[in-house]
C-alpha positions as CSV (number, residue, x, y, z in Angstrom):
1,M,18.9,10.6,-15.1
2,E,22.6,10.5,-15.3
3,S,24.0,11.2,-18.7
4,P,26.4,8.9,-20.6
5,T,28.5,11.9,-21.2
6,T,29.6,11.7,-17.6
7,D,32.0,9.0,-16.5
8,A,29.2,6.5,-15.9
9,P,29.9,3.3,-17.8
10,E,27.2,1.2,-19.4
11,L,27.3,-2.1,-17.4
12,D,25.4,-5.3,-17.8
13,S,27.5,-7.2,-15.1
14,P,26.4,-7.3,-11.5
15,G,29.2,-4.8,-10.6
16,D,31.2,-4.8,-7.4
17,R,29.8,-5.7,-4.0
18,I,30.3,-4.2,-0.6
19,G,29.0,-7.2,1.5
20,P,26.7,-10.2,1.4
21,P,23.3,-9.8,-0.2
22,S,20.7,-8.0,1.8
23,P,17.1,-9.2,1.8
24,R,14.4,-7.6,-0.4
25,P,12.3,-4.8,1.0
26,V,8.6,-5.4,1.6
27,W,7.1,-1.9,1.5
28,H,9.4,-0.3,-1.1
29,L,9.2,-0.7,-4.9
30,T,12.0,-2.8,-6.3
31,P,12.3,-4.6,-9.6
32,E,12.2,-8.4,-9.6
33,R,15.7,-8.4,-11.0
34,N,18.2,-6.0,-12.8
35,W,19.0,-2.3,-12.4
36,M,16.6,0.4,-11.4
37,N,17.1,4.2,-10.9
38,D,15.0,7.3,-11.3
39,P,11.2,7.1,-10.9
40,N,9.5,8.2,-14.2
41,G,6.0,8.8,-15.5
42,L,4.3,8.6,-12.1
43,V,0.6,8.8,-12.8
44,H,-2.7,7.7,-11.2
45,V,-5.2,6.2,-13.6
46,D,-8.6,4.7,-12.6
47,G,-7.7,3.9,-9.0
48,V,-4.3,2.5,-10.0
49,F,-0.9,4.1,-9.3
50,H,1.6,3.6,-12.2
51,A,5.3,3.9,-11.5
52,F,7.7,3.8,-14.4
53,F,11.4,3.8,-13.7
54,Q,14.8,3.8,-15.3
55,Y,15.5,0.1,-15.9
56,N,18.1,-2.1,-17.6
57,P,16.4,-5.2,-19.0
58,G,19.8,-6.8,-19.6
59,G,21.5,-6.8,-16.2
60,A,22.1,-5.4,-12.7
61,G,24.3,-2.5,-13.9
62,W,23.4,0.8,-15.5
63,G,22.8,0.7,-19.2
64,N,20.2,-0.2,-21.9
65,M,17.9,2.5,-20.4
66,S,14.2,1.7,-20.7
67,W,11.1,2.4,-18.8
68,G,10.3,-0.4,-16.4
69,H,6.7,-0.5,-15.1
70,A,4.9,-1.4,-11.9
71,V,1.4,-0.8,-10.5
72,S,-0.1,-0.5,-7.1
73,E,-3.4,0.4,-5.4
74,D,-1.9,1.4,-2.1
75,L,1.6,2.7,-3.0
76,L,3.2,0.0,-0.8
77,T,2.3,-3.3,-2.6
78,W,3.6,-3.3,-6.2
79,R,3.2,-5.6,-9.1
80,E,5.8,-5.4,-11.8
81,L,4.7,-5.5,-15.4
82,D,6.5,-5.9,-18.7
83,V,8.9,-3.2,-19.8
84,A,6.8,-0.2,-21.0
85,I,9.1,1.6,-23.3
86,P,12.2,-0.4,-24.3
87,F,15.5,0.9,-25.5
88,T,16.3,0.4,-29.2
89,D,19.5,0.2,-31.2
90,N,19.6,4.0,-31.7
91,E,17.7,5.3,-28.6
92,Q,17.9,5.0,-24.9
93,V,14.8,6.0,-22.9
94,Y,15.8,8.5,-20.2
95,S,13.8,10.0,-17.5
96,G,10.5,11.9,-17.9
97,S,6.8,12.1,-16.9
98,A,3.3,11.0,-17.9
99,V,0.0,12.7,-17.9
100,I,-3.6,11.8,-18.6
101,D,-4.6,13.8,-21.6
102,H,-8.1,14.7,-20.6
103,G,-10.0,15.9,-23.7
104,N,-7.3,14.4,-26.0
105,T,-5.6,17.7,-26.6
106,S,-2.7,15.9,-28.3
107,G,-4.9,14.1,-30.8
108,L,-3.1,10.9,-30.0
109,G,-6.2,9.2,-28.5
110,D,-8.6,6.8,-30.1
111,G,-11.6,9.0,-29.7
112,V,-13.1,6.8,-26.9
113,T,-10.6,6.9,-24.0
114,D,-8.4,9.8,-22.9
115,P,-4.9,8.8,-23.8
116,V,-2.0,8.6,-21.3
117,V,1.0,10.4,-22.7
118,A,4.6,9.9,-21.6
119,I,7.1,12.6,-22.2
120,Y,10.7,11.2,-22.0
121,T,14.2,12.1,-23.0
122,A,15.4,10.3,-26.1
123,A,19.1,9.8,-25.8
124,T,20.3,8.8,-29.3
125,T,23.5,7.3,-30.7
126,D,24.6,10.7,-31.9
127,R,24.9,11.6,-28.2
128,L,22.1,14.2,-28.4
129,Q,19.2,14.4,-25.9
130,A,15.7,15.6,-27.0
131,Q,12.2,15.2,-25.7
132,A,9.9,12.6,-27.2
133,L,6.4,11.1,-26.7
134,A,4.9,7.7,-26.2
135,V,1.1,7.1,-25.9
136,S,-1.0,4.5,-24.2
137,R,-4.6,4.0,-25.3
138,D,-5.4,1.4,-22.7
139,R,-5.0,3.5,-19.6
140,G,-1.3,3.1,-19.1
141,M,-0.8,-0.6,-19.7
142,T,0.9,-0.7,-23.1
143,W,2.8,2.0,-25.0
144,E,3.6,3.1,-28.5
145,R,6.2,5.7,-29.5
146,Y,4.9,8.8,-31.4
147,A,5.8,8.8,-35.0
148,G,6.7,12.5,-35.0
149,N,9.4,12.2,-32.3
150,P,11.3,14.2,-31.1
151,V,8.9,17.0,-30.2
152,L,11.4,19.3,-28.6
153,D,15.1,19.3,-29.7
154,R,17.6,21.9,-28.8
155,G,20.6,20.1,-30.4
156,S,21.9,19.6,-26.8
157,R,23.8,16.7,-25.2
158,E,22.5,17.5,-21.7
159,F,18.8,18.5,-22.2
160,R,16.7,16.1,-20.2
161,D,14.2,15.0,-17.6
162,P,10.9,16.6,-18.7
163,K,8.2,17.0,-16.0
164,V,4.9,18.0,-17.5
165,F,1.7,19.2,-15.8
166,R,-1.6,20.9,-16.7
167,Y,-1.8,24.6,-15.8
168,S,-5.1,26.5,-15.8
169,G,-4.3,29.7,-13.8
170,G,-3.1,33.1,-14.9
171,D,-3.7,34.5,-18.3
172,G,-5.1,32.6,-21.3
173,P,-6.6,29.1,-21.6
174,A,-5.4,26.0,-19.8
175,R,-2.2,24.6,-21.3
176,W,0.6,22.1,-20.6
177,I,3.8,23.2,-18.9
178,M,7.1,21.4,-19.1
179,V,10.1,21.9,-16.9
180,A,13.3,20.2,-18.0
181,V,17.0,20.9,-17.4
182,E,20.2,21.8,-19.2
183,A,22.1,19.7,-16.7
184,V,25.6,21.1,-17.2
185,A,24.5,24.7,-17.8
186,H,22.6,24.7,-14.5
187,E,19.3,25.8,-15.9
188,V,15.7,24.7,-15.4
189,L,13.9,25.5,-18.7
190,I,10.1,26.2,-18.9
191,Y,8.0,25.5,-22.0
192,S,4.3,25.6,-22.7
193,S,2.1,23.7,-25.2
194,E,-1.5,23.4,-26.2
195,N,-1.2,19.8,-27.5
196,L,1.9,18.1,-26.0
197,R,3.4,18.1,-29.5
198,D,4.4,21.7,-30.2
199,W,6.3,23.5,-27.5
200,T,6.9,27.2,-26.9
201,W,9.8,28.6,-24.8
202,E,8.7,30.5,-21.7
203,S,11.6,31.2,-19.4
204,K,14.5,29.7,-17.4
205,F,15.3,29.4,-13.7
206,D,19.0,29.4,-12.9
207,V,19.5,30.6,-9.3
208,P,22.9,29.2,-8.5
209,M,23.7,26.3,-6.2
210,P,26.3,26.3,-3.5
211,L,28.3,23.7,-5.4
212,D,29.1,23.0,-9.1
213,E,26.8,19.9,-9.7
214,L,24.8,18.4,-12.5
215,W,21.1,19.5,-12.4
216,E,18.6,16.8,-13.0
217,C,14.9,15.7,-12.6
218,P,13.0,19.0,-11.9
219,D,9.5,19.1,-10.7
220,L,7.3,22.2,-10.3
221,I,4.3,21.8,-8.0
222,S,1.7,24.0,-6.3
223,L,0.8,23.5,-2.6
224,P,-1.6,25.4,-0.4
225,L,-0.5,27.5,2.5
226,D,-2.8,29.7,4.7
227,G,-5.5,29.4,2.0
228,E,-3.2,30.6,-0.8
229,E,-1.4,28.7,-3.6
230,R,2.4,28.6,-3.4
231,W,4.8,26.9,-5.8
232,V,7.8,24.7,-5.1
233,M,10.6,23.8,-7.5
234,L,12.1,20.4,-6.8
235,L,15.6,19.6,-8.2
236,S,18.1,16.8,-7.9
237,T,21.8,17.5,-8.2
238,H,24.9,15.3,-8.5
239,S,28.6,15.5,-8.6
240,H,31.4,13.1,-9.6
241,D,34.0,15.2,-7.8
242,P,35.6,12.9,-5.1
243,A,35.9,16.0,-2.9
244,N,32.1,16.2,-2.9
245,T,31.2,13.7,-0.1
246,Q,27.4,14.0,-0.6
247,G,27.3,12.8,-4.2
248,S,23.6,12.9,-4.9
249,R,21.0,15.1,-3.2
250,M,17.7,16.9,-3.6
251,R,16.9,20.5,-3.0
252,W,13.7,22.6,-3.1
253,F,13.0,26.3,-3.7
254,L,9.8,28.2,-2.7
255,G,8.4,30.7,-5.1
256,D,5.4,31.7,-7.3
257,F,4.5,30.7,-10.9
258,D,2.3,32.6,-13.3
259,G,2.2,30.1,-16.2
260,H,5.4,31.7,-17.7
261,R,8.0,32.2,-15.1
262,F,8.9,30.8,-11.7
263,V,9.9,33.7,-9.4
264,P,11.6,33.1,-6.0
265,A,9.9,34.1,-2.8
266,P,11.7,37.0,-1.1
267,G,14.8,35.9,0.7
268,E,14.4,32.4,-0.5
269,Q,17.3,30.1,-1.4
270,W,17.9,26.4,-2.3
271,R,17.3,24.1,0.7
272,L,18.0,20.4,1.1
273,L,14.9,18.2,0.8
274,D,16.4,15.1,2.4
275,L,19.4,15.3,4.8
276,G,20.5,11.7,4.3
277,R,22.8,10.2,1.6
278,D,20.3,8.1,-0.3
279,F,17.4,10.1,-1.8
280,Y,17.5,11.3,-5.4
281,A,15.3,12.1,-8.4
282,G,12.1,12.5,-6.4
283,V,9.1,13.5,-8.5
284,T,5.3,13.6,-7.9
285,F,2.4,11.7,-9.3
286,A,0.1,13.2,-11.9
287,D,-3.7,13.0,-11.2
288,A,-3.2,11.8,-7.6
289,P,-6.6,11.5,-5.8
290,D,-7.9,14.5,-3.9
291,G,-5.1,16.7,-5.4
292,R,-2.5,15.1,-3.1
293,R,1.1,15.7,-3.9
294,L,2.7,12.3,-3.6
295,M,6.4,11.8,-4.3
296,L,8.6,8.8,-4.9
297,G,12.4,9.0,-5.0
298,W,15.3,6.7,-5.8
299,M,17.0,5.5,-2.6
300,S,20.6,5.4,-3.7
301,N,23.5,7.6,-4.4
302,W,25.4,7.8,-7.7
303,Q,28.8,7.6,-5.9
304,Y,28.2,3.9,-4.9
305,A,24.9,2.8,-6.5
306,R,26.7,0.2,-8.7
307,E,28.2,-1.5,-5.6
308,V,25.3,-2.2,-3.4
309,P,24.9,-5.8,-2.2
310,T,21.4,-6.7,-3.3
311,E,20.6,-9.4,-5.9
312,P,19.2,-10.2,-8.3
313,F,18.0,-6.6,-8.2
314,R,19.8,-3.3,-7.7
315,G,17.9,-0.2,-6.8
316,A,14.8,0.7,-4.8
317,M,12.3,3.5,-4.5
318,S,11.5,5.4,-1.2
319,L,8.3,5.2,0.7
320,P,5.7,7.4,-0.9
321,R,5.7,10.8,0.8
322,E,2.9,13.3,0.8
323,L,4.2,16.9,0.4
324,S,2.7,20.0,2.1
325,L,3.8,23.4,3.3
326,R,3.7,24.5,6.9
327,R,4.7,27.6,8.9
328,A,8.0,26.7,10.6
329,D,8.1,25.9,14.3
330,A,9.6,29.0,15.8
331,R,10.8,27.0,18.7
332,A,13.1,25.0,16.4
333,G,14.7,28.3,15.4
334,S,14.2,27.8,11.6
335,G,11.6,30.5,10.9
336,G,9.9,30.8,7.5
337,I,8.1,27.9,5.8
338,D,8.8,24.2,5.9
339,L,8.3,21.6,3.2
340,V,6.7,18.7,5.1
341,Q,7.1,15.1,4.0
342,T,4.6,12.7,5.5
343,P,5.2,9.0,4.7
344,V,2.5,6.7,3.5
345,V,2.5,4.0,6.1
346,P,1.2,0.4,5.9
347,E,-2.2,-0.3,7.4
348,G,-2.6,-2.9,10.1
349,L,0.7,-2.3,11.9
350,E,0.7,-4.1,15.2
351,W,2.6,-2.1,17.9
352,R,4.4,-3.3,21.0
353,P,5.9,-0.9,23.5
354,V,9.4,-0.9,24.9
355,D,10.1,1.3,27.9
356,V,13.7,2.5,28.1
357,A,14.9,3.8,31.5
358,A,17.9,6.2,31.7
359,H,21.2,4.4,32.0
360,E,19.5,1.0,31.4
361,P,20.3,-0.4,27.9
362,A,17.6,-2.3,26.1
363,E,17.4,-4.5,23.0
364,V,14.6,-4.5,20.5
365,E,14.1,-7.2,17.9
366,V,12.5,-5.7,14.8
367,G,12.9,-8.2,12.0
368,V,13.6,-7.4,8.3
369,T,10.8,-4.9,8.2
370,G,9.3,-2.6,10.9
371,V,8.8,0.9,12.3
372,L,10.4,2.4,15.4
373,S,8.4,5.3,16.9
374,V,10.6,6.9,19.5
375,E,9.7,9.5,22.1
376,A,12.6,10.5,24.3
377,D,13.0,12.9,27.3
378,L,16.1,14.9,26.4
379,A,15.7,17.5,29.2
380,G,19.0,18.8,30.5
381,G,20.9,17.9,27.4
382,R,20.4,14.1,27.7
383,T,21.0,11.7,24.8
384,L,19.5,8.5,23.5
385,A,21.4,6.3,21.1
386,L,19.9,3.6,19.0
387,E,22.4,1.2,17.4
388,L,20.9,-0.4,14.3
389,C,22.5,-3.9,14.3
390,S,22.6,-6.9,12.0
391,G,23.7,-9.7,14.2
392,D,26.6,-8.3,16.3
393,E,27.6,-5.7,13.7
394,V,26.5,-2.1,14.2
395,L,25.4,-0.8,10.7
396,A,24.5,2.6,11.9
397,T,23.8,4.6,15.1
398,V,21.0,7.1,15.5
399,T,21.6,9.5,18.3
400,L,19.1,12.0,19.7
401,D,21.2,14.7,21.2
402,G,19.4,16.9,23.7
403,A,22.2,19.4,23.9
404,S,22.3,20.3,20.2
405,R,18.6,19.3,19.6
406,E,19.9,17.3,16.7
407,L,19.5,13.8,15.4
408,V,22.9,12.3,14.3
409,F,23.1,9.4,11.9
410,D,26.5,7.7,11.9
411,R,27.1,5.1,9.2
412,P,30.4,3.3,9.3
413,A,31.9,1.3,6.4
414,P,30.2,-2.1,6.0
415,G,32.2,-5.3,5.9
416,G,33.5,-6.5,2.5
417,E,35.7,-5.1,-0.2
418,G,35.1,-2.4,-2.8
419,V,33.5,0.1,-0.4
420,H,33.4,3.6,-1.9
421,E,35.4,6.0,0.2
422,T,32.3,8.3,0.8
423,F,30.0,5.5,2.0
424,P,30.9,5.9,5.7
425,S,29.3,9.2,6.7
426,V,27.8,11.2,9.5
427,R,24.6,13.3,8.9
428,R,22.6,15.6,11.2
429,M,19.2,17.1,11.2
430,P,17.1,19.2,13.7
431,L,14.8,17.5,16.2
432,G,12.6,20.5,16.8
433,G,10.2,20.3,19.7
434,D,10.0,22.1,23.1
435,G,13.6,21.5,24.3
436,R,12.6,18.4,26.3
437,L,10.6,15.8,24.3
438,A,11.7,14.6,20.9
439,S,9.6,12.4,18.6
440,V,11.1,10.4,15.7
441,Q,9.9,7.7,13.3
442,I,12.4,5.3,11.8
443,F,11.3,3.0,9.0
444,L,13.4,-0.1,8.5
445,D,12.7,-2.1,5.4
446,A,15.5,-4.5,4.6
447,H,18.5,-2.2,3.7
448,L,16.4,1.0,3.5
449,V,16.3,3.4,6.5
450,E,14.0,6.4,6.4
451,I,13.9,8.8,9.4
452,F,11.2,11.5,10.0
453,A,11.5,14.2,12.7
454,C,9.8,17.6,13.4
455,D,6.5,16.0,12.2
456,G,8.0,15.5,8.7
457,A,9.8,18.8,8.4
458,A,13.2,17.1,8.8
459,V,13.8,13.8,6.9
460,M,16.8,11.7,6.1
461,S,17.2,8.5,4.0
462,H,20.0,6.0,4.0
463,Q,21.0,2.5,3.0
464,A,22.5,0.1,5.5
465,F,22.8,-3.5,4.4
466,V,21.2,-5.8,7.0
467,G,21.5,-9.5,6.9
468,A,18.8,-12.1,6.4
469,D,17.9,-12.2,10.2
470,G,16.8,-8.6,10.1
471,W,17.3,-5.7,12.4
472,R,18.1,-5.7,16.1
473,V,18.2,-2.4,17.8
474,R,20.3,-1.6,21.0
475,V,19.0,1.4,22.9
476,A,21.2,3.2,25.5
477,G,21.9,6.6,27.0
478,D,21.0,8.8,29.9
479,A,17.6,9.7,28.6
480,S,14.4,7.8,29.3
481,A,12.2,6.9,26.3
482,Q,9.4,4.9,25.0
483,V,10.0,3.0,21.8
484,M,7.0,1.6,20.0
485,V,7.8,-1.2,17.5
486,G,5.3,-1.6,14.6
487,A,5.3,-4.6,12.3
488,T,3.0,-6.4,9.9
489,D,2.7,-10.1,9.1
490,T,4.0,-9.5,5.5
491,E,7.6,-10.4,6.3
């Protein structure tokens, strides 16, 4: 959650535009209208996924921060509900998390149903940030602020984004763990609690980043690997420095956690989670079925988020991604351990094949929403280029380069005025594989483009503002390929 102490203005106006309006995504969570950023309070309750999110009830620009609310049974079809926790005259409701308080450890329940408790950052008019609670006694549908707020106050202007989970390992009884950040000081702070109301300092994690950026939206999760429990720290970072051409990004760090301290794995360092321009603030669901680690992220970038040409809404979430750990493919030359992201895909996709012969260009009509599954023969350093077009305009080019074994995403400046200087960009990621075949999935959903390679070990997310007629893909190069196009009847 970006702090108002940065240069971010509070806006109720639509903001600048960088082109004509793009259609609304089908598979991604968007608000019916107005501004959305970070996912908050992701929790699964009684078969329903609840996604809360940073929301401006008053307009399509950042400001009046409240928790918007949507629910889904399949993570792809969402129903927006009333604002869950609205801003007040003296408090904006910044990012945080939610948990089902099994056994009512907080004492905030009604004695009948386990309460759902939200832990959020209260940003007050004195420009301080502290952690506060809200409670739902009807399984996440309606919310009431806790009368004893704030529950954790450091007297700081940059202390925010609490992610809370239940921990039952190590020494002592089960307890709640909170990770939050001192954004400017570059610290992830770890606290513990028996009741969600009284918090005890445990430790901090402050392994430095390559660049001087704000730290935001931490998450600490356990994942199995080779029959053992390992821990991953997720973190989002952002810079307002014009020389920083990435702007917003997410990183991850492998380590171990004993209920008190997160300790890096030997030789480990921060690694990028998504190699594109438009993935930020990703956090995981509490109480997801079967212990799955399901993540949503905000698909935008603080450098130009206020300028995107969507209306009457501005902001979208990513496809849900299931996280897992896997020994890295030695053939890809990476070594070590990969964090794998597997997208949750729509059921009932109807596939049609498109065979692409070397040196024979082909065109593929996708529509506003669809999936490209590409398998290319890159033997001998061959290449395959997929131009993602809106009408006759090339919005981005995806090149599978057999010589470098890389996927290259090239996004030029779109038409229209007010384009941020960093919007045009080129990003690269490994293709992995055996040196010959390369397999890639490309999800196109209105202006949202998500690309998965190396069986989910390499991922990039971008925005590219397609027109109302949808996507047309031109395929060319000296590599032969088969392109499968998947679509549903939901467009």
